[in-house]
C-alpha positions as CSV (number, residue, x, y, z in Angstrom):
1,M,12.1,-12.6,-18.5
2,K,14.0,-13.1,-15.3
3,N,12.5,-15.2,-12.5
4,E,13.3,-13.5,-9.2
5,R,15.2,-15.7,-6.8
6,L,13.8,-15.6,-3.2
7,L,15.0,-17.2,0.0
8,L,12.6,-18.2,2.8
9,I,14.2,-18.6,6.2
10,D,11.6,-20.4,8.3
11,D,11.6,-23.6,10.4
12,D,8.1,-24.6,9.2
13,K,9.1,-27.2,6.5
14,E,5.5,-27.9,5.5
15,L,4.8,-24.2,4.9
16,G,8.0,-23.9,3.0
17,E,7.1,-26.7,0.5
18,L,3.7,-25.2,0.0
19,L,5.2,-21.8,-0.8
20,V,7.7,-23.3,-3.2
21,E,4.9,-24.7,-5.3
22,F,2.7,-21.6,-5.0
23,L,5.4,-19.0,-5.7
24,D,6.6,-21.1,-8.7
25,S,3.2,-20.7,-10.2
26,E,3.6,-16.9,-9.7
27,G,7.0,-16.9,-11.5
28,F,9.3,-16.9,-8.5
29,V,12.1,-19.3,-7.6
30,L,12.0,-20.0,-3.9
31,E,14.8,-21.6,-2.0
32,L,14.4,-22.8,1.6
33,A,16.5,-22.5,4.8
34,H,15.0,-24.2,7.9
35,S,17.2,-22.4,10.5
36,G,18.8,-19.1,11.0
37,E,22.3,-20.6,10.6
38,E,21.3,-22.3,7.3
39,G,19.9,-19.0,6.1
40,L,23.1,-17.1,6.7
41,Q,25.1,-19.8,5.0
42,K,22.9,-19.6,1.9
43,L,23.1,-15.8,1.9
44,A,26.9,-16.0,2.0
45,A,27.0,-18.4,-1.0
46,N,24.2,-17.1,-3.2
47,D,22.6,-13.9,-4.6
48,Y,18.9,-13.4,-3.9
49,D,16.4,-10.7,-5.0
50,L,14.5,-10.8,-1.7
51,I,14.5,-12.6,1.7
52,L,11.4,-13.8,3.4
53,L,12.3,-14.1,7.1
54,D,10.3,-15.6,9.9
55,V,10.9,-13.9,13.2
56,M,9.9,-16.8,15.5
57,M,12.4,-19.7,15.0
58,P,14.1,-21.9,17.6
59,G,17.8,-21.3,18.3
60,M,18.8,-18.4,16.1
61,S,15.8,-16.1,15.7
62,G,14.8,-14.1,12.7
63,L,15.9,-11.0,14.5
64,D,19.3,-12.5,15.1
65,V,19.6,-13.4,11.4
66,L,18.6,-9.9,10.4
67,R,21.1,-8.3,12.8
68,E,23.9,-10.5,11.4
69,M,23.1,-10.2,7.7
70,R,22.8,-6.4,7.7
71,H,26.6,-6.2,8.5
72,S,27.3,-7.1,4.8
73,N,24.0,-7.5,2.9
74,T,21.5,-5.0,1.7
75,V,19.0,-7.4,-0.1
76,P,15.4,-6.5,0.7
77,V,13.9,-8.3,3.6
78,L,10.2,-9.0,4.2
79,M,9.8,-10.0,7.8
80,L,7.0,-12.5,8.7
81,T,5.8,-11.7,12.2
82,A,3.2,-13.0,14.7
83,K,-0.1,-11.0,14.3
84,G,-0.2,-8.1,16.8
85,D,3.4,-8.5,18.0
86,E,4.4,-4.9,17.8
87,L,7.8,-5.4,19.5
88,D,9.0,-7.8,16.8
89,K,7.9,-5.4,14.1
90,V,9.6,-2.5,15.7
91,L,12.8,-4.4,16.4
92,G,12.9,-5.8,12.9
93,L,12.5,-2.5,11.2
94,E,15.1,-1.0,13.5
95,L,17.5,-3.8,12.5
96,G,17.0,-3.1,8.8
97,A,14.0,-5.1,7.6
98,D,12.3,-3.3,4.7
99,D,8.7,-4.3,5.4
100,Y,6.7,-6.8,7.4
101,L,3.7,-9.1,7.0
102,P,1.7,-10.4,10.0
103,K,0.7,-14.0,10.2
104,P,-1.6,-15.5,9.3
105,Y,-1.6,-14.1,5.8
106,S,-3.0,-15.3,2.5
107,H,-0.7,-16.4,-0.3
108,R,-2.1,-13.6,-2.5
109,E,-1.3,-11.1,0.1
110,L,2.3,-12.4,0.4
111,V,2.7,-12.2,-3.4
112,A,1.4,-8.6,-3.5
113,R,3.9,-7.6,-0.7
114,I,6.8,-9.3,-2.5
115,R,6.0,-7.7,-5.8
116,A,5.7,-4.3,-4.2
117,L,9.2,-4.5,-2.8
118,L,10.7,-5.9,-6.0
119,R,8.9,-3.3,-8.1
120,R,10.5,-0.5,-6.0
121,V,14.0,-2.0,-6.5
122,E,13.4,-2.5,-10.3
123,M,12.1,1.1,-10.7
124,E,15.3,2.4,-9.0
125,H,17.4,0.5,-11.5
126,Q,15.4,1.8,-14.4
127,R,15.3,5.5,-13.5
128,P,16.4,7.6,-16.5
129,G,19.9,9.0,-16.0
130,P,19.5,12.6,-17.4
131,A,16.4,13.4,-15.4
132,V,17.9,12.4,-12.1
133,Q,20.7,14.0,-10.3
134,P,23.2,11.1,-9.6
135,V,24.7,13.1,-6.7
136,L,22.5,15.3,-4.5
137,T,23.9,17.6,-1.9
138,L,21.8,19.6,0.5
139,G,23.6,21.2,3.5
140,R,25.8,18.7,5.2
141,I,24.3,15.6,3.5
142,T,25.3,14.1,0.1
143,L,23.5,11.3,-1.6
144,D,25.1,9.3,-4.4
145,T,22.2,7.4,-6.0
146,R,24.6,5.3,-8.2
147,V,25.9,3.4,-5.2
148,Y,23.3,4.0,-2.6
149,Q,25.7,5.9,-0.4
150,A,24.6,8.7,2.0
151,L,27.3,10.9,3.6
152,I,27.1,13.5,6.3
153,D,30.2,15.6,6.7
154,K,31.9,13.1,4.4
155,Q,31.1,10.2,6.8
156,D,29.1,7.2,5.6
157,M,25.7,6.8,7.3
158,E,25.5,3.2,6.3
159,L,21.8,3.3,5.4
160,T,19.8,0.3,4.2
161,Q,18.3,0.6,0.7
162,T,14.9,1.5,2.2
163,E,16.4,4.1,4.6
164,F,18.3,5.5,1.6
165,K,15.1,5.7,-0.4
166,V,13.3,7.5,2.5
167,L,16.1,10.1,2.7
168,Q,16.3,10.5,-1.1
169,T,12.6,11.1,-1.4
170,L,12.6,13.8,1.3
171,M,15.7,15.5,-0.1
172,E,14.5,15.6,-3.7
173,R,11.4,17.5,-2.3
174,A,13.3,19.5,0.2
175,G,11.1,22.2,1.8
176,Q,7.9,20.4,0.8
177,V,5.8,18.3,3.0
178,V,5.8,14.6,1.9
179,T,2.8,12.8,3.2
180,K,3.1,9.4,4.8
181,N,1.0,7.8,2.0
182,E,3.3,9.3,-0.6
183,L,6.3,7.8,1.3
184,Y,4.6,4.4,1.5
185,Q,3.9,4.4,-2.3
186,T,7.4,5.6,-3.2
187,V,9.5,3.7,-0.7
188,L,7.5,0.5,-0.1
189,G,5.5,0.3,-3.2
190,R,2.2,0.0,-1.4
191,P,-0.4,2.3,0.3
192,L,-0.5,3.2,3.9
193,E,-2.5,0.7,6.0
194,P,-4.3,1.3,9.3
195,Y,-2.0,1.1,12.4
196,D,1.1,0.6,10.1
197,R,4.2,2.4,11.4
198,S,6.8,1.1,9.0
199,I,7.6,4.4,7.4
200,D,7.8,6.1,10.9
201,M,10.4,3.5,11.9
202,H,12.4,4.0,8.7
203,V,12.4,7.7,9.2
204,S,13.4,7.2,12.9
205,N,16.3,5.0,11.8
206,V,17.6,7.7,9.3
207,R,17.4,10.3,12.1
208,K,19.4,8.1,14.5
209,K,22.1,7.5,11.9
210,I,22.4,11.2,11.1
211,M,22.7,12.1,14.8
212,Q,25.2,9.3,15.4
213,L,27.6,11.3,13.2
214,A,26.3,14.8,13.7
215,E,24.5,14.9,17.0
216,E,23.0,18.4,16.7
217,H,21.9,18.0,13.0
218,K,18.1,17.5,12.7
219,P,17.1,18.2,9.0
220,I,14.0,15.9,9.0
221,K,10.9,17.6,10.5
222,T,7.7,15.9,11.5
223,L,4.3,17.3,10.7
224,R,2.1,15.3,13.0
225,G,-0.7,13.5,11.3
226,V,0.5,14.5,7.9
227,G,4.1,13.5,7.0
228,Y,7.7,14.7,6.9
229,Q,9.8,17.6,5.6
230,F,13.5,17.9,4.8
231,V,14.8,21.3,5.8
232,A,18.2,22.1,4.3
233,D,20.7,24.3,6.3
Protein backbone atom coordinates (compact mmCIF):
# COMPACT_ATOMS: atom_id res chain seq x y z
CA MET A 1 0.00 0.00 0.00
CA LYS A 2 1.35 3.38 -1.01
CA ASN A 3 2.06 5.95 1.71
CA GLU A 4 0.96 9.32 0.34
CA ARG A 5 3.73 11.89 0.27
CA LEU A 6 2.75 15.30 1.66
CA LEU A 7 4.58 18.62 1.90
CA LEU A 8 3.91 21.12 4.68
CA ILE A 9 5.00 24.67 3.91
CA ASP A 10 4.87 26.48 7.26
CA ASP A 11 7.39 28.56 9.21
CA ASP A 12 6.27 27.01 12.52
CA LYS A 13 9.03 24.40 13.01
CA GLU A 14 7.65 22.97 16.24
CA LEU A 15 4.23 22.38 14.66
CA GLY A 16 5.91 20.78 11.68
CA GLU A 17 7.79 18.24 13.80
CA LEU A 18 4.62 17.34 15.68
CA LEU A 19 2.73 16.82 12.43
CA VAL A 20 5.52 14.65 10.99
CA GLU A 21 5.13 12.28 13.93
CA PHE A 22 1.33 12.33 13.98
CA LEU A 23 0.84 11.93 10.23
CA ASP A 24 3.39 9.12 10.17
CA SER A 25 1.15 7.24 12.61
CA GLU A 26 -1.72 7.80 10.14
CA GLY A 27 0.22 6.35 7.22
CA PHE A 28 1.44 9.55 5.58
CA VAL A 29 4.97 10.69 4.77
CA LEU A 30 5.27 14.40 5.59
CA GLU A 31 8.16 16.56 4.45
CA LEU A 32 8.72 20.08 5.75
CA ALA A 33 9.57 23.42 4.18
CA HIS A 34 9.92 26.36 6.57
CA SER A 35 9.61 29.17 4.04
CA GLY A 36 7.80 29.86 0.81
CA GLU A 37 11.04 29.82 -1.15
CA GLU A 38 12.05 26.43 0.29
CA GLY A 39 8.59 25.09 -0.48
CA LEU A 40 8.83 26.08 -4.14
CA GLN A 41 12.29 24.50 -4.38
CA LYS A 42 10.97 21.20 -3.00
CA LEU A 43 7.96 21.32 -5.32
CA ALA A 44 10.26 21.77 -8.31
CA ALA A 45 12.45 18.82 -7.31
CA ASN A 46 9.91 16.29 -5.99
CA ASP A 47 6.45 14.86 -6.59
CA TYR A 48 3.87 15.15 -3.81
CA ASP A 49 0.32 13.89 -3.46
CA LEU A 50 -0.89 16.94 -1.52
CA ILE A 51 0.43 20.26 -0.20
CA LEU A 52 -0.42 21.72 3.22
CA LEU A 53 0.15 25.46 2.86
CA ASP A 54 0.13 28.01 5.67
CA VAL A 55 -1.06 31.42 4.51
CA MET A 56 0.67 33.55 7.15
CA MET A 57 4.44 33.29 6.69
CA PRO A 58 7.08 36.02 6.87
CA GLY A 59 8.65 37.03 3.58
CA MET A 60 6.97 34.99 0.86
CA SER A 61 3.42 34.34 2.03
CA GLY A 62 1.39 31.23 1.35
CA LEU A 63 -0.67 33.17 -1.19
CA ASP A 64 2.54 34.12 -3.03
CA VAL A 65 3.59 30.45 -3.06
CA LEU A 66 0.18 29.41 -4.38
CA ARG A 67 0.24 32.03 -7.11
CA GLU A 68 3.70 30.92 -8.23
CA MET A 69 3.16 27.16 -8.07
CA ARG A 70 -0.12 27.21 -10.02
CA HIS A 71 1.79 28.30 -13.13
CA SER A 72 3.11 24.76 -13.50
CA ASN A 73 1.73 22.46 -10.78
CA THR A 74 -1.79 21.08 -10.26
CA VAL A 75 -1.14 19.07 -7.07
CA PRO A 76 -4.02 19.44 -4.57
CA VAL A 77 -3.49 22.21 -2.02
CA LEU A 78 -5.09 22.37 1.44
CA MET A 79 -4.68 25.91 2.68
CA LEU A 80 -4.25 26.57 6.42
CA THR A 81 -5.80 29.93 7.30
CA ALA A 82 -6.36 32.11 10.36
CA LYS A 83 -9.81 31.47 11.83
CA GLY A 84 -12.34 33.92 10.47
CA ASP A 85 -10.03 35.49 7.90
CA GLU A 86 -12.40 35.45 4.94
CA LEU A 87 -10.09 37.50 2.70
CA ASP A 88 -7.31 34.90 2.84
CA LYS A 89 -9.79 32.10 2.14
CA VAL A 90 -11.28 33.90 -0.86
CA LEU A 91 -7.90 34.88 -2.29
CA GLY A 92 -6.51 31.38 -1.80
CA LEU A 93 -9.44 29.74 -3.56
CA GLU A 94 -9.24 32.28 -6.38
CA LEU A 95 -5.55 31.47 -6.81
CA GLY A 96 -6.22 27.75 -7.11
CA ALA A 97 -6.28 26.22 -3.62
CA ASP A 98 -8.55 23.17 -3.46
CA ASP A 99 -9.82 23.55 0.09
CA TYR A 100 -9.00 25.34 3.33
CA LEU A 101 -8.89 24.55 7.04
CA PRO A 102 -9.08 27.37 9.62
CA LYS A 103 -6.67 27.42 12.56
CA PRO A 104 -6.78 26.25 15.26
CA TYR A 105 -7.70 22.77 14.08
CA SER A 106 -7.43 19.33 15.65
CA HIS A 107 -5.05 16.77 14.16
CA ARG A 108 -8.02 14.49 13.52
CA GLU A 109 -9.79 17.23 11.60
CA LEU A 110 -6.66 17.80 9.51
CA VAL A 111 -6.39 14.09 8.68
CA ALA A 112 -10.06 13.95 7.69
CA ARG A 113 -9.64 16.90 5.33
CA ILE A 114 -6.45 15.42 3.82
CA ARG A 115 -8.13 12.07 3.23
CA ALA A 116 -11.17 13.71 1.65
CA LEU A 117 -9.02 15.44 -0.98
CA LEU A 118 -6.85 12.40 -1.64
CA ARG A 119 -9.93 10.17 -1.91
CA ARG A 120 -11.35 12.42 -4.60
CA VAL A 121 -8.14 12.21 -6.63
CA GLU A 122 -7.94 8.43 -6.19
CA MET A 123 -11.56 7.96 -7.26
CA GLU A 124 -10.89 9.93 -10.43
CA HIS A 125 -7.99 7.65 -11.31
CA GLN A 126 -10.06 4.53 -10.64
CA ARG A 127 -13.17 5.48 -12.61
CA PRO A 128 -14.11 2.61 -14.97
CA GLY A 129 -13.38 3.55 -18.56
CA PRO A 130 -16.40 2.15 -20.47
CA ALA A 131 -18.96 3.82 -18.17
CA VAL A 132 -17.41 7.26 -18.51
CA GLN A 133 -17.16 9.37 -21.62
CA PRO A 134 -13.45 10.26 -21.89
CA VAL A 135 -14.37 13.29 -24.00
CA LEU A 136 -17.53 15.26 -23.27
CA THR A 137 -18.69 18.08 -25.54
CA LEU A 138 -21.66 20.30 -24.79
CA GLY A 139 -22.13 23.41 -26.88
CA ARG A 140 -18.85 25.28 -27.09
CA ILE A 141 -17.13 23.43 -24.23
CA THR A 142 -15.17 20.17 -24.51
CA LEU A 143 -13.76 18.23 -21.55
CA ASP A 144 -11.09 15.56 -21.93
CA THR A 145 -11.14 13.63 -18.66
CA ARG A 146 -8.01 11.69 -19.59
CA VAL A 147 -5.77 14.74 -19.34
CA TYR A 148 -7.89 17.15 -17.25
CA GLN A 149 -8.21 19.56 -20.17
CA ALA A 150 -11.15 21.89 -20.67
CA LEU A 151 -11.53 23.72 -23.98
CA ILE A 152 -13.91 26.45 -25.06
CA ASP A 153 -13.89 27.19 -28.77
CA LYS A 154 -10.72 25.01 -28.86
CA GLN A 155 -8.95 27.31 -26.38
CA ASP A 156 -7.56 25.86 -23.13
CA MET A 157 -9.27 27.28 -20.03
CA GLU A 158 -6.35 26.18 -17.82
CA LEU A 159 -8.52 24.90 -14.97
CA THR A 160 -7.14 23.47 -11.75
CA GLN A 161 -8.11 19.86 -10.98
CA THR A 162 -10.83 21.04 -8.61
CA GLU A 163 -12.23 23.56 -11.09
CA PHE A 164 -12.20 20.85 -13.75
CA LYS A 165 -14.11 18.50 -11.44
CA VAL A 166 -16.73 21.21 -10.77
CA LEU A 167 -17.30 21.75 -14.48
CA GLN A 168 -17.28 18.01 -15.22
CA THR A 169 -19.90 17.32 -12.54
CA LEU A 170 -22.18 20.06 -13.86
CA MET A 171 -21.75 19.03 -17.51
CA GLU A 172 -22.36 15.34 -16.83
CA ARG A 173 -25.71 16.40 -15.36
CA ALA A 174 -26.47 19.14 -17.86
CA GLY A 175 -29.98 20.52 -17.51
CA GLN A 176 -30.30 19.19 -13.95
CA VAL A 177 -29.87 21.15 -10.78
CA VAL A 178 -26.82 20.00 -8.81
CA THR A 179 -27.11 20.99 -5.15
CA LYS A 180 -24.24 22.55 -3.29
CA ASN A 181 -24.03 19.60 -0.93
CA GLU A 182 -23.74 17.21 -3.91
CA LEU A 183 -20.91 19.34 -5.30
CA TYR A 184 -19.10 19.33 -1.95
CA GLN A 185 -19.34 15.55 -1.74
CA THR A 186 -18.31 14.94 -5.35
CA VAL A 187 -15.65 17.63 -5.72
CA LEU A 188 -14.16 18.04 -2.22
CA GLY A 189 -15.09 14.68 -0.72
CA ARG A 190 -16.81 16.20 2.29
CA PRO A 191 -20.24 17.60 3.24
CA LEU A 192 -21.21 21.24 3.08
CA GLU A 193 -20.38 23.07 6.32
CA PRO A 194 -22.05 26.21 7.72
CA TYR A 195 -20.69 29.48 6.27
CA ASP A 196 -18.43 27.57 3.87
CA ARG A 197 -18.21 29.16 0.40
CA SER A 198 -15.49 26.98 -1.14
CA ILE A 199 -17.68 25.58 -3.92
CA ASP A 200 -19.10 29.02 -4.69
CA MET A 201 -15.55 30.28 -5.22
CA HIS A 202 -14.60 27.32 -7.44
CA VAL A 203 -17.72 27.88 -9.57
CA SER A 204 -16.89 31.59 -9.75
CA ASN A 205 -13.37 30.74 -10.94
CA VAL A 206 -14.73 28.48 -13.69
CA ARG A 207 -17.11 31.21 -14.83
CA LYS A 208 -14.32 33.77 -14.96
CA LYS A 209 -12.10 31.48 -17.03
CA ILE A 210 -14.96 30.78 -19.46
CA MET A 211 -15.65 34.49 -19.87
CA GLN A 212 -11.97 35.32 -20.35
CA LEU A 213 -12.12 33.32 -23.58
CA ALA A 214 -15.80 33.76 -24.49
CA GLU A 215 -17.07 36.90 -22.81
CA GLU A 216 -20.74 36.45 -23.66
CA HIS A 217 -20.91 32.71 -22.82
CA LYS A 218 -22.60 31.97 -19.48
CA PRO A 219 -23.60 28.28 -19.36
CA ILE A 220 -23.54 27.91 -15.55
CA LYS A 221 -26.72 29.15 -13.89
CA THR A 222 -27.20 29.80 -10.17
CA LEU A 223 -30.30 28.65 -8.35
CA ARG A 224 -30.03 30.76 -5.23
CA GLY A 225 -30.00 28.75 -2.03
CA VAL A 226 -30.04 25.43 -3.93
CA GLY A 227 -27.13 24.91 -6.30
CA TYR A 228 -26.04 25.21 -9.92
CA GLN A 229 -27.15 24.08 -13.37
CA PHE A 230 -25.23 23.71 -16.63
CA VAL A 231 -27.31 24.85 -19.60
CA ALA A 232 -25.95 23.75 -22.98
CA ASP A 233 -26.38 25.95 -26.04
